[in-house]
N, C-alpha and C positions, 0 to 999 in steps of 0.2 A: 182368201179372206184370212186376216190375222187372228191368231188365237187370243182369248181374253187375257192370258198371262202376258203375252207379247205386247198387247195394247197398253196394259196398265204399267208396264215397265217404262214405256216411252212418255207417259203423261205425268203431269203433276199429281200428287196424291191428294185428291179432294177430301178424303175421309180420314187421312192420317192426322194424328195429334201433333201440333207444333211442339217443339222442345221447350220453348219459353213463352211467357206472356208477350214479350216483345215480338217474337216470331209470329205469334197468333195475331197480334195487332197489325203487323206489317202485311200478313196474308189477307186480312180483312180489308185493309186500306187498298191493297193492290186490286182486290175484287171490286171494291167500290169505284175505283178509277176505271177499271174495265167497263163496268156497267154505265158509268157516267159518260164514257166515250162512245157508247153504243146508241144509235138513234132510237128514240122512244124510251130510254131508260134513265136519262139524266135526272128527271124529277124524282123518280123512285130512289135512285142512289143517294140523292141529297136528303130525302126524307128518312131513309134508313140510317144515314150517318147521324142525323139529329136524334133518332131513336137510340142509337148506340151510345151517344153522349150521356144519356140518362141511365145507363146500366148501373145496377146497384153496387157493383164492386168498383166502379170508377176506372175500369181498365181501358176504356175507350175515350177518356178525356182528351179533347183536342182533335179528335179524328175528323170532325167536320171542317175545322180550320185547315187541317193538313190536306184534306180532299180539295178544298177550294184553291189552296196554293199550288198543289200538283196540277190541277186542271188549268190554272192560269199559265203555268210553266209549259204546258203542252201546246199552247196557242202560238 
């Protein structure tokens, strides 16, 4: 069994802070794409993208349209 330190060095840092808002936006979009590609999670991913569109800082403006475009490209 691998140690916790060894496991964390191999995986994406889920709790690390992105360096920029653009990086955070991209990480969030990538996560939504992963969820939308997983059976049973498509509706939730779409709902969450629509929620994020209404974020008070406006940092997720356009994320639902990007999610739609990326999912169409995957087909």
